[in-house]
C-alpha positions in Angstrom: 18.7 -107.0 -17.6 18.7 -104.1 -20.1 15.6 -102.4 -20.5 16.7 -100.6 -23.9 14.0 -101.3 -26.6 15.1 -103.3 -29.9 16.2 -101.6 -33.0 13.0 -102.2 -34.3 10.9 -100.4 -32.0 12.2 -96.9 -34.0 8.8 -97.5 -34.7 7.9 -95.8 -31.9 8.3 -92.2 -33.7 5.5 -93.2 -35.9 1.4 -93.0 -35.2 0.6 -96.2 -36.6 0.7 -98.5 -33.5 -2.9 -98.3 -32.8 -2.4 -96.5 -29.2 -5.1 -94.7 -27.5 -3.6 -91.7 -26.1 -5.1 -88.8 -23.4 -7.3 -86.0 -25.1 -5.1 -83.9 -23.0 -1.3 -84.9 -23.2 -0.4 -83.0 -20.0 -3.2 -84.8 -18.2 -1.3 -85.8 -15.4 0.7 -82.7 -14.8 -2.4 -80.7 -15.0 -4.2 -83.0 -12.7 -1.5 -82.8 -10.1 -1.4 -79.2 -10.3 -5.3 -78.3 -8.9 -5.3 -78.9 -5.9 -9.2 -78.7 -6.3 -9.5 -82.0 -8.5 -10.4 -85.0 -7.0 -7.3 -86.9 -8.6 -4.6 -84.1 -7.7 -3.0 -86.3 -5.0 -3.0 -89.5 -6.8 -1.6 -87.7 -10.2 1.3 -86.1 -8.3 1.9 -89.3 -6.4 2.2 -90.9 -10.0 4.5 -88.3 -11.0 6.7 -88.2 -7.8 7.2 -92.1 -8.0 8.2 -92.0 -11.5 10.6 -89.3 -11.1 12.2 -89.9 -7.4 15.4 -91.8 -8.5 16.1 -89.4 -11.4 16.3 -86.7 -8.7 17.9 -88.9 -6.2 20.3 -89.9 -8.6 21.0 -85.9 -9.7 21.6 -85.2 -6.0 23.9 -87.9 -5.2 26.0 -87.2 -8.4 26.3 -83.4 -7.0 28.2 -85.0 -4.1 25.6 -85.7 -1.4 26.1 -88.3 0.8 23.3 -91.3 0.2 21.5 -90.0 3.5 21.6 -86.2 2.7 20.3 -87.3 -0.7 17.2 -89.1 0.3 16.6 -86.4 3.0 16.9 -83.9 0.1 15.0 -85.6 -2.5 12.2 -86.5 0.2 12.1 -82.4 1.4 12.0 -81.6 -2.3 8.7 -83.4 -3.0 7.1 -82.4 0.3 8.0 -78.8 -0.5 7.0 -79.5 -4.5 3.5 -80.5 -2.8 3.2 -77.7 -0.4 3.9 -75.2 -2.5 1.6 -76.6 -5.3 4.7 -76.1 -7.6 2.9 -77.9 -10.5 1.0 -74.8 -11.4 3.6 -73.0 -13.2 4.1 -76.4 -15.5 1.9 -74.8 -18.2 2.4 -77.0 -21.5 4.0 -74.4 -23.6 6.7 -74.0 -21.0 8.4 -77.6 -22.2 8.7 -81.2 -21.1 7.8 -82.1 -17.6 11.0 -83.7 -16.7 13.1 -80.5 -17.8 10.5 -78.5 -15.3 11.2 -80.6 -12.6 14.9 -80.7 -13.0 15.1 -76.5 -12.8 12.6 -77.3 -9.8 15.1 -79.4 -7.9 18.1 -77.3 -9.0 16.2 -74.1 -7.4 15.4 -76.1 -4.4 18.8 -77.2 -3.9 20.4 -73.7 -4.5 17.7 -71.9 -1.8 16.7 -74.2 0.5 18.9 -77.0 1.3 20.2 -76.1 4.6 17.0 -75.8 6.1 15.5 -78.8 4.4 18.4 -80.9 6.3 18.0 -78.7 9.3 14.1 -79.0 9.8 11.9 -81.8 8.7 8.9 -80.8 6.6 5.5 -81.2 7.8 2.6 -82.2 5.7 2.4 -85.7 4.1 5.0 -86.7 1.5 3.8 -89.1 -1.3 7.1 -90.6 -1.8 9.1 -92.6 1.1 12.5 -93.5 0.1 14.0 -96.6 1.1 17.6 -95.7 1.4 18.9 -99.1 0.9 16.7 -99.8 -2.1 17.6 -96.0 -3.4 21.4 -96.8 -3.3 20.9 -100.3 -4.9 19.2 -99.0 -7.9 21.1 -96.1 -8.2 24.4 -97.9 -8.3 23.1 -100.6 -10.7 23.5 -97.7 -13.6 26.6 -95.7 -12.2 27.5 -94.2 -15.6 30.9 -92.9 -14.6 31.8 -89.7 -15.9 28.2 -88.6 -16.5 27.2 -84.8 -15.3 24.4 -84.5 -12.6 22.5 -83.4 -15.7 23.2 -86.3 -17.6 22.8 -88.7 -14.9 19.1 -87.4 -14.7 18.3 -87.7 -18.1 19.8 -91.3 -17.9 17.9 -92.5 -15.0 14.8 -90.7 -16.2 14.8 -92.6 -19.4 15.6 -96.1 -17.4 12.6 -95.2 -15.1 10.5 -94.7 -17.9 11.2 -97.7 -19.6 10.9 -99.8 -16.3 7.3 -98.4 -15.5 6.2 -99.3 -19.1 7.4 -102.6 -18.2 5.8 -103.0 -15.2 2.5 -102.0 -16.8 3.1 -104.7 -19.6 4.2 -107.6 -17.0 0.7 -106.5 -15.1 -1.2 -106.7 -18.1 0.3 -110.2 -19.2 -0.3 -111.8 -15.9 -3.7 -111.8 -16.7 -3.6 -114.4 -19.1 0.3 -115.7 -18.6 2.7 -116.8 -16.0 5.2 -114.2 -14.3 8.0 -116.9 -15.4 7.2 -117.3 -18.8 7.2 -113.1 -18.8 10.3 -113.1 -17.4 11.9 -115.5 -19.9 10.3 -113.7 -22.5 11.1 -110.2 -21.8 14.8 -110.4 -23.4 13.3 -111.3 -26.5 11.7 -107.8 -26.5 14.7 -106.1 -27.4 16.7 -108.9 -29.0 19.0 -109.8 -26.0 21.7 -112.1 -27.2 21.5 -113.9 -23.6 17.7 -114.7 -24.3 16.7 -118.5 -23.9 16.1 -119.6 -27.7 12.6 -120.0 -28.4 12.9 -123.7 -29.3 14.3 -124.4 -25.6 11.2 -122.4 -24.3 8.6 -123.8 -26.0 9.5 -127.4 -25.2 9.7 -126.4 -21.2 6.5 -124.3 -21.6 4.8 -126.9 -23.4 3.8 -124.8 -26.3 4.8 -124.1 -29.8 7.6 -121.9 -31.3 5.2 -120.3 -33.5 3.0 -119.2 -30.7 5.8 -117.8 -28.4 6.8 -115.9 -31.6 3.2 -114.2 -31.6 3.1 -113.6 -28.0 6.6 -111.8 -28.6 5.3 -109.8 -31.3 2.1 -108.7 -29.5 4.2 -107.8 -26.4 6.4 -105.8 -28.3 3.5 -104.1 -29.8 1.8 -103.4 -26.7 5.1 -102.4 -24.9 5.1 -99.7 -27.4 2.1 -98.6 -26.9 2.5 -98.4 -23.2 5.7 -96.5 -23.8 4.1 -93.6 -26.1 0.9 -93.6 -23.3 3.4 -93.0 -20.5 5.2 -90.2 -22.6 1.9 -88.8 -23.7 0.9 -87.7 -20.3 3.8 -85.3 -19.9 3.6 -83.5 -23.4 1.5 -81.1 -24.9 0.8 -82.3 -28.1 0.7 -85.5 -30.0 3.6 -84.6 -32.1 5.7 -84.1 -29.1 5.5 -87.8 -28.0 7.4 -88.7 -31.1 10.1 -86.1 -30.1 10.3 -87.3 -26.3 10.7 -90.9 -27.9 13.5 -89.9 -30.4 15.2 -88.0 -27.3 14.6 -91.1 -25.2 16.7 -93.3 -27.9 19.4 -90.7 -27.8 19.9 -90.7 -23.9 20.0 -94.7 -24.1 22.6 -94.9 -27.1 25.1 -92.2 -25.4 27.8 -93.7 -23.2 
């Protein structure tokens, strides 16, 4: 299933969605970098969970085996935590995704032998399941993409998946998982989506009610996506820049 937003999601690049954003748009990054903060470990764990697949994909495209890529990604996160590597991630330095990739490239260049030869001590917030990692990596091969381009594409897909998971959790408070699965393709106007008329008959609701539900889901999805991005940029205007970049990444072959 494609996670690409529909064409009318171009409205994401405007501030009229009614979404509520953090006062500090680097709040997650800055909290993660402050080891004295009660929420530091949880914040960094959230960032790691969102970025582990793009980083794993980058390492795999560099030519490492699945096992070595898994170990290197694990070791990178352990090293990242141990050295409080988020501290230099000042908002003026740019996007967090760019900062994190630069840290990984430095890690691979200077510590890869040590990482593979010796297990790191301390807790790692992300435990990579090799089978799941390879399965998700192979779902989007992107033949011919450079490691950097593959990282960007996996970042985009992971971001959209994270937003979709939040949308699903929100919907399940009042609706069913089965209905959400059937309505999801309508979020981006997928041609394979089950027609509203048929869905209405199966779920014993009006077609108009289903269309209204999808309209609300699209609006909520845009708000959630903006909120996810807002955590890793410095200023509100950069949310729009990141969304435009997200759309470019998804549209590139």
